[in-house]
N, C-alpha and C positions, 0 to 999 in steps of 0.2 A: 841323750846321746844326740849329738849334732850330724846333720848329714846335710853335702853339699850337690848341689845341682851346678855344674861349669857349663855355661852356655859358649859353644865357641872350643875348638880345638887347637886353634894355630898359637902363636908365639905368647899372648897374652894368658891365653886359656892353658898351655903349658907349664908358664910360670905361676900361672893360681895353681895347679895341681901339686906341683912340686913343694911350693911355698906353703899351702896347707897340711899338705901331709907331713912336713918337717915342723911343724907348729904344734899339730894337733893330733890326737887320737880319733879316727873318723872310722865311725861304721859303716857309712854309706857314701861314697864319692863318684856321680854319675858325669860324666862327660858326654855332652850334646853337640854334635854337628852334621851337618848334611852331607859334607865331602868323606866319602867313606875313605880314601886313600890318607886324607890327614888325619883321620881318627885313628886309623891302623897304627898310626906312629904314636899315637898316644896310651896304648893299651898296656897295662901294668896288673900285676895281679890282685893289687888292692883297690882298683878302678873298673867301675861300670862304664860301656861306653853305647852310645844311641844313635844309630845314624839317621838321622831326622832333622828337616827345619826346627832350628831351636824355639821360635816361636809356637810353630807347631805342637810342639811338646809341651811347650809350658801353659799354652792354653787348654789342653787335654789332660795335664797333668792333675790329679785329685788331690794328692799330698796331706799332709796333717797339719800346715801351715808353718811348723817350727822350722822346715827345711829352709836350707839358705841358698839363697840364689846368686850367681857370681857372673854378672856379664862379663861376657869376651869378644863379642861380636860388634861391628860397625854399624849399630841401630839400639835407638832408645827403646831399650826393651821393656821397661814399664809401659810408656805410650803405646808402643804398638799391642802390648798386650792388652790393655784398655780398651784401645779400639776395635779388638778382636771381641772381646766380650759383649761390649756395649752392641756392637753390631747385631746383635742376636735378638736386641730388645728394639731397636729403633734404627735410624740414619745417622751415621757418625760424618763429619765432614773436617778434614783438617784445615786449619786457619792458619793463616800467617801470625806469628806472635807480634802483638799489638808494638809498632815502632817504639811508643813510649819507653819500653822496657831497655832498649840499647842504652839509655843514659843511668838506668838505676843498677846495673848489675855492672861490676869490675871487667875492663878487658873484654866487653861484648862481641862477637863475631858471628854474622847472619849467614845462614846457609840461603843456598835456593830455594829450597824446601819451605822456607819461610822460619825456620827453626832458630833458637838463639842459643849460643855458646858462650859461657861466661867463667872467667879465672880470675883467681887473684895473681898469680905468675905470669910474667912476660916472656918467660923461658920455657924449654922442654924440661920436664921436673925427672928425677931419676925415677925409674920403673919399680926401685926398693921402696920408696918414700914410705916410712911408718905413721906418717899425718900426725906431729906433733898435736897436742892440744891448743896451744899458744903461738906458736911462732912457727915461720917457715924452715924447712929442713936444708934449704939451701941457702937463704940469705939471711937466716936466724932473726930476719924481723918480726915484731910481734903482730899478731892476726886481730885486730881489731874485732873483727865478729867471725861468725863461720858462716859459710856462703849458703846454707841449706837453711840459716836462720834470715840471712839478707832477702833471699827469693820468697820465704813464707810470708815475708811482714810486708810484699809488696802489693799493694793496692791498684786496681785497674778498673776503671767503671764498667759495669756488665760483665765481671770475669771472677771466678773464685779460683783460687791458687791451691793447688796440691801439689806438695811434696813428698818426695821418697827420698829418705834419707840413706845413702850409703855409706856404710858401717865399715871400719876397719877389720879384717878378718885374718890378714899376714901382710906381710911389708909389700904395699903396691898393689895387694888384692881388697877390692871390696865390694859389699854386696847388702844385701837386705832378706828378710825373710819373708818367706810365701804368703805368711798372713797380713804382711803389708799391702801385698798387692789388692788381698780381699778388701780390706779396709779401705783402699784406694777406688775399689771398682763399686762399694757401697757410698762414697762420699759423693762419687759424680754421677752415680743415679739420683741422690739427693736433693741434686741444684737445679734451678730452670736456668742457671746462669750459663754463659760459655764459660770453657775450663782452661786454665794453665796448669800443664802437667810438667813437673821439673822433677829430674833427679840430681841431686847433689852430695860431694863430699863437703869437709871445709874448706876445701880451694877449688873447686871446679865442677860444674853444672853444666846440664842441657835443659831447655825449654822449648815444649811442644804447644800448641794450643790447637783445641778442637770443638765443634758444636756436636752435641747431641739433642736428635728430636727422637723422642719415644713413639712406639708406634702405638695409635688410638686403641682402644679397648674397644674389643666387639661388643655390642651388647647383648 
């Protein structure tokens, strides 16, 4: 049986709860938000609530690996979680995503932090898009490739690219299993290169970059 961790109790977190419960029989659904006032509005009989910073919660959540994580906060959750985990083992430095990627992803937008956003859409998508496999919900145009594959296939000298795919769980609701983050951590640990960390669905994505220097082993 599937369980869900909704990170954020705002508008998109609330929509995620409604749409997941409408679509699935859910044995456990947890909503996490640091704002108790916002969280109080989301309390339902079938929903557990946790008043805590979402990344703090996720970093310390033991889990089984099968839980579905639904990011509904304005944070690149996979990247933030990875940085926190790696920081236990060494020094983590956030880097600006190499500028060459601006030309390698569709409709790129660069944030002041150096992160890069990408999208096949040039318009605001409906919040209940069901992510058709082959074409755009709005335009009907055929999608030549999925963005998670586009990003995964990018090669940048000195970097390894690690991609978390966001899967469609309900209309307009994306997520990935906790085990995907565990695998992301193992892949990050195993490389000596700088790391591009991306989360992407078929149409939209975000990319961050980091450098990890492991602590020297004591003799």
